C-alpha positions in Angstrom: -0.6 23.8 -7.5 -4.0 22.0 -7.2 -3.8 18.2 -7.5 -6.7 15.8 -7.5 -5.7 12.4 -6.2 -8.3 9.8 -7.3 -8.9 6.5 -5.5 -12.6 6.2 -6.1 -12.2 3.0 -8.0 -9.9 1.2 -5.5 -11.4 -1.3 -3.0 -9.1 -4.2 -2.5 -5.6 -5.5 -3.1 -2.2 -4.0 -3.8 -3.6 -0.9 -5.6 -5.5 0.1 -2.4 -2.3 -0.4 -0.3 -0.3 1.8 -2.6 -2.9 4.5 -2.4 -3.1 4.5 1.4 0.7 4.5 1.6 1.0 7.4 -0.9 -1.6 9.6 0.7 -0.1 9.1 4.2 3.3 9.9 2.9 2.1 13.2 1.5 1.6 14.5 5.0 5.4 14.4 5.6 6.4 16.2 2.4 7.1 20.0 2.4 5.4 20.9 -0.9 3.2 23.8 -1.9 0.2 21.9 -3.1 -3.5 21.9 -2.4 -4.4 18.2 -2.3 -8.0 17.2 -3.2 -8.4 13.5 -2.5 -11.3 11.4 -3.8 -11.6 8.4 -1.4 -13.4 5.2 -2.0 -15.2 3.7 1.0 -12.4 1.2 1.4 -9.7 4.0 1.3 -11.7 6.2 3.6 -11.7 3.5 6.3 -7.9 3.5 6.4 -7.3 7.3 6.2 -7.3 9.3 9.4 -8.4 12.6 7.9 -7.9 14.5 11.2 -4.2 13.9 11.1 -3.7 15.8 7.9 -3.0 19.6 7.6 -5.3 22.2 6.1 -4.1 21.9 2.5 -5.7 18.4 2.3 -9.3 18.2 1.3 -11.1 14.9 1.3 -14.2 13.8 -0.6 -15.9 10.4 0.0 -17.1 8.8 -3.2 -19.8 6.4 -1.9 -19.8 4.0 -4.9 -17.2 2.9 -7.4 -17.4 4.2 -11.0 -16.7 0.7 -12.1 -20.3 -0.2 -11.3 -22.5 0.1 -14.3 -25.6 0.6 -12.1 -24.1 3.7 -10.5 -21.5 4.9 -13.0 -23.6 7.7 -14.5 -24.2 9.3 -11.1 -20.7 8.8 -9.9 -19.1 10.3 -13.0 -21.5 13.3 -12.7 -20.3 13.7 -9.1 -16.6 13.5 -10.1 -17.1 15.9 -13.0 -18.8 18.4 -10.7 -16.0 18.2 -8.1 -13.4 18.6 -10.8 -15.2 21.7 -12.2 -15.4 23.2 -8.7 -11.7 22.5 -7.8 -10.2 23.5 -11.1 -7.1 21.3 -10.7 -3.8 21.5 -12.6 -3.6 17.7 -12.9 -5.7 14.7 -11.9 -3.7 11.7 -10.7 -5.4 8.4 -10.4 -3.3 5.9 -8.5 -4.4 3.0 -10.7 -6.9 2.5 -13.6 -9.1 2.0 -15.3 -11.0 4.8 -13.6 -14.1 4.6 -15.8 -14.0 8.4 -15.6 -12.3 10.8 -18.1 -11.4 14.1 -16.4 -11.5 17.3 -18.4 -8.1 18.1 -16.9 -4.9 16.4 -18.0 -5.0 12.9 -16.4 -2.1 10.8 -15.2 -3.1 7.2 -14.4 -1.2 4.3 -12.8 -1.3 1.0 -14.6 -1.0 -2.4 -12.9 -3.2 -4.9 -14.8 -1.0 -7.9 -15.7 -3.8 -9.8 -17.5 -3.9 -7.0 -20.1 -0.2 -7.2 -21.1 0.5 -10.9 -20.8 -1.8 -12.5 -23.4 0.2 -15.8 -23.5 0.5 -16.3 -19.7 -0.1 -19.7 -18.2 -2.6 -18.0 -15.9 -5.2 -18.2 -18.6 -4.8 -21.9 -18.6 -5.8 -22.1 -15.0 -9.3 -20.8 -15.8 -12.2 -22.9 -17.1 -13.2 -22.4 -20.7 -16.1 -20.1 -19.8 -14.0 -18.1 -17.3 -11.2 -17.8 -19.9 -13.6 -16.4 -22.5 -15.1 -14.0 -19.8 -11.6 -12.8 -18.9 -10.7 -12.1 -22.5 -13.8 -10.1 -22.9 -13.2 -8.3 -19.6 -9.7 -7.5 -20.9 -11.0 -5.9 -24.0 -13.4 -3.8 -21.9 -10.7 -2.6 -19.5 -8.3 -2.0 -22.3 -10.8 0.4 -23.9 -11.1 2.4 -20.8 -7.4 2.4 -20.1 -6.8 4.2 -23.3 -9.9 6.4 -23.1 -9.5 7.6 -19.5 -5.9 8.8 -19.4 -3.4 11.1 -21.1 -0.3 9.8 -19.4 0.5 6.5 -17.5 2.7 5.4 -14.6 3.9 1.8 -14.5 6.0 0.1 -11.8 8.6 -1.6 -13.9 10.3 -1.1 -17.3 8.9 -4.5 -18.4 5.4 -3.3 -17.8 6.1 -0.1 -19.6 7.4 -2.0 -22.6 4.4 -4.4 -22.6 1.8 -1.6 -22.2 3.3 0.2 -25.1 3.6 -2.9 -27.3 0.2 -4.5 -26.7 -1.9 -1.3 -26.5 -0.1 0.9 -28.9 0.6 3.7 -26.4 3.6 5.9 -27.1 6.4 5.2 -24.6 6.9 9.0 -24.2 3.5 9.0 -22.4 4.5 6.3 -19.9 6.6 6.9 -16.8 8.1 4.3 -14.5 8.1 4.6 -10.7 8.9 1.5 -8.8 6.7 0.1 -6.0 7.9 -0.4 -2.5 6.7 -1.4 1.0 4.3 0.8 3.0 5.7 3.2 5.6 3.9 1.0 8.2 6.9 -1.3 7.9 9.1 1.5 9.4 7.0 1.8 12.5 6.8 -0.4 15.7 5.1 -3.7 14.9 1.4 -3.7 15.7 0.9 -6.9 17.7 -2.9 -7.0 17.3 -2.6 -9.9 14.9 -1.5 -13.1 16.6 -1.1 -16.5 15.0 -1.7 -19.7 16.9 1.2 -20.8 19.1 4.0 -22.5 17.2 4.3 -26.2 17.2 7.7 -27.9 17.5 9.7 -27.8 14.3 7.1 -25.6 12.6 8.0 -23.6 9.4 5.6 -20.9 8.4 5.1 -19.7 4.8 3.1 -16.5 4.5 1.1 -15.3 1.5 -0.6 -11.9 1.9 -3.1 -11.8 -0.9 -6.7 -12.1 -1.9 -7.7 -15.3 -3.7 -7.3 -14.1 -7.2 -6.9 -16.9 -9.9 -3.5 -15.6 -11.0 -2.1 -15.9 -7.4 -2.3 -19.7 -7.9 -3.1 -20.5 -4.3 -5.0 -23.6 -5.1 -1.7 -25.4 -5.8 -0.9 -25.3 -2.0 -3.2 -28.3 -1.5 -1.1 -30.3 -4.0 2.1 -29.2 -2.4 0.9 -30.4 1.0 0.7 -34.0 -0.3 4.5 -33.9 -0.7 5.2 -32.2 2.6 3.0 -34.3 4.9 5.6 -36.9 5.7 8.4 -34.5 6.4 9.7 -34.1 10.0 9.2 -30.3 9.8 5.6 -29.2 10.3 4.8 -26.8 7.4 2.0 -24.2 7.8 0.8 -21.9 5.1 -0.4 -18.6 6.5 -2.9 -16.8 4.2 -5.2 -13.7 4.2 -8.0 -15.0 2.0 -11.7 -14.7 2.9 -13.4 -17.5 4.8 -15.5 -18.7 1.8 -12.3 -19.2 -0.4 -10.5 -20.9 2.5 -13.3 -23.4 3.0 -13.6 -24.0 -0.8 -9.9 -24.6 -1.3 -8.6 -26.0 2.0 -11.5 -27.6 4.0 -9.7 -30.9 4.3 -6.2 -29.6 4.9 -6.8 -27.1 7.7 -4.1 -28.5 9.8 -1.6 -27.1 7.2 -3.4 -23.9 6.1 -4.5 -21.0 8.3 -6.3 -17.9 7.0 -6.3 -14.6 9.0 -8.9 -13.3 6.5 -8.2 -10.0 4.7 -6.2 -7.6 6.9 -5.3 -3.9 6.8 -1.9 -2.8 5.7 -0.8 -1.8 9.2 -1.1 -5.4 10.4 1.1 -6.9 7.7 4.4 -6.3 9.5 3.2 -8.3 12.5 2.2 -11.3 10.2 5.6 -11.3 8.5 7.3 -11.1 11.9 5.5 -14.3 13.0 6.4 -16.3 9.9 9.6 -17.8 8.4 9.4 -17.1 4.7 7.4 -15.4 1.9 5.7 -17.9 -0.4 4.3 -16.5 -3.6 3.3 -19.0 -6.4 1.8 -16.3 -8.5 1.5 -16.7 -12.3 1.0 -13.0 -13.2 2.1 -9.7 -11.8 3.1 -6.2 -12.8 4.6 -5.7 -9.4 3.7 -7.0 -5.9 4.7 -5.2 -2.7 5.1 -8.6 -1.0 8.6 -8.8 -2.4 10.0 -5.6 -0.8 7.9 -6.2 2.3 9.6 -9.6 2.9 13.0 -8.0 2.2 12.3 -5.3 4.7 11.1 -7.9 7.3 14.2 -10.0 6.7 12.3 -13.0 5.4 13.6 -15.2 2.6 11.5 -15.4 -0.6 10.2 -18.4 -2.4 8.5 -17.5 -5.6 7.7 -18.3 -9.3 10.5 -18.7 -11.8 9.0 -16.1 -14.1 10.3 -12.9 -15.7 8.4 -10.4 -13.5 9.6 -12.0 -10.3 13.2 -12.1 -11.5 13.0 -8.5 -12.6 12.1 -7.5 -9.1 13.9 -9.9 -6.9 16.9 -10.8 -9.0 19.2 -13.1 -6.9 17.4 -12.5 -3.7 14.8 -15.3 -4.1 14.6 -19.1 -4.4 12.6 -19.8 -7.6 10.3 -22.7 -8.5 8.1 -23.8 -11.3 4.7 -22.5 -10.1 2.8 -25.2 -11.9 4.8 -28.1 -10.5 3.8 -29.0 -7.0 6.6 -31.5 -6.5 9.2 -28.9 -7.6 7.7 -26.3 -5.2 7.7 -28.8 -2.3 11.4 -29.6 -3.0 12.3 -25.9 -2.9 10.4 -25.4 0.4 12.2 -28.3 1.9 15.5 -27.0 0.6 15.0 -23.6 2.1 13.5 -24.8 5.5 16.4 -27.2 6.1 19.2 -24.8 5.0 19.8 -22.0 7.5 22.8 -20.7 5.4 20.6 -20.4 2.3 18.0 -18.5 4.4 20.6 -16.1 5.6 22.1 -15.6 2.1 18.7 -14.7 0.7 18.0 -12.3 3.5 21.3 -10.5 2.9 20.7 -10.4 -0.8 17.1 -9.1 -0.2 18.5 -6.3 1.9 20.9 -5.3 -0.9 18.1 -5.5 -3.5 15.8 -3.4 -1.3 18.4 -0.6 -1.1 18.1 -0.2 -4.9 14.3 0.2 -4.7 12.1 3.1 -4.0 11.1 4.1 -0.6 7.5 5.3 0.2 9.0 8.9 0.4 10.9 8.7 -2.9 7.9 7.1 -4.7 5.6 9.9 -3.4 8.1 12.6 -4.6 8.4 11.0 -8.0 4.6 10.8 -8.4 4.4 14.5 -7.6 7.3 15.4 -9.9 5.6 13.7 -12.8 2.4 15.7 -12.1 4.3 18.9 -11.7 6.2 18.5 -15.0 3.1 17.7 -16.9 1.3 20.7 -15.4 4.1 22.9 -16.7 4.0 21.6 -20.3 
């Protein structure tokens, strides 16, 4: 079976991490496939092509098809490759791809803005940005429906919402849960070192870009309630320097950014911190939850349905728009060792119910195989 795996549109964030994890996992599977993998520049930087066997063929797609300036030439390139390869199925890790293959196309979906029209995340945007986001959602929704024949979501809730808000038949939507990368099963890469710990320091880690729905700006308000505490709280982020200076220039004693990091360095960052902190307002799924569970770190996160659907009773929840409530929960967790241990134990139990990188890869392939046979 010939399978095109398309990552040409993935450059940052969790989608890219899933793609890297999936492609690397394929090396370990004993399957009779010819893999033809379209790599974005960002994906190409994290894939060691020489470590793959001869049934893997890689193609660098220099520019993203999402770019209006280059879309015509990139789609022409993708069409030409597809015609040459003659695949049984095209599988795009996440969409929209802005490319509609001639072959049957399976596409992952993980765009929470498109399926949560009443989310409080919209209220965090200025009027103009809110209008822009609504228009952007219409644009992406058009391509989500145009590009694909079948879809893969990461939770049943996302499947339900995708079907409800975009009128897609549920029979065309498959569910395969997300998980942590296989890097979390390897010895910790110690190339990322945080500053030396201060006495009574408690570190809260958030591995994310500075997307509006991640709600990172509330950290500055939270710090106002934590300043006088005997514990020294440090927020460890992975946002770019410009965002860091814009949001936290006057609270740098409390907030550290490592800048964006590759997936293989994430276990080391978790290892040097005390808890996952995720005040997000909107998700389909975030790998941060199973990553924290794997690294035996308690989870502090938003009291919203998507978080509860994933974490269940293995997290301490807060109102993501109430800085005082968040600060109270941080203090509660940091001063209660028994609570930390209980959440870690429950996290391990919840993790055992989730996919592994291997089972996720096998389920992706099984979906493609079944579709090819119909």
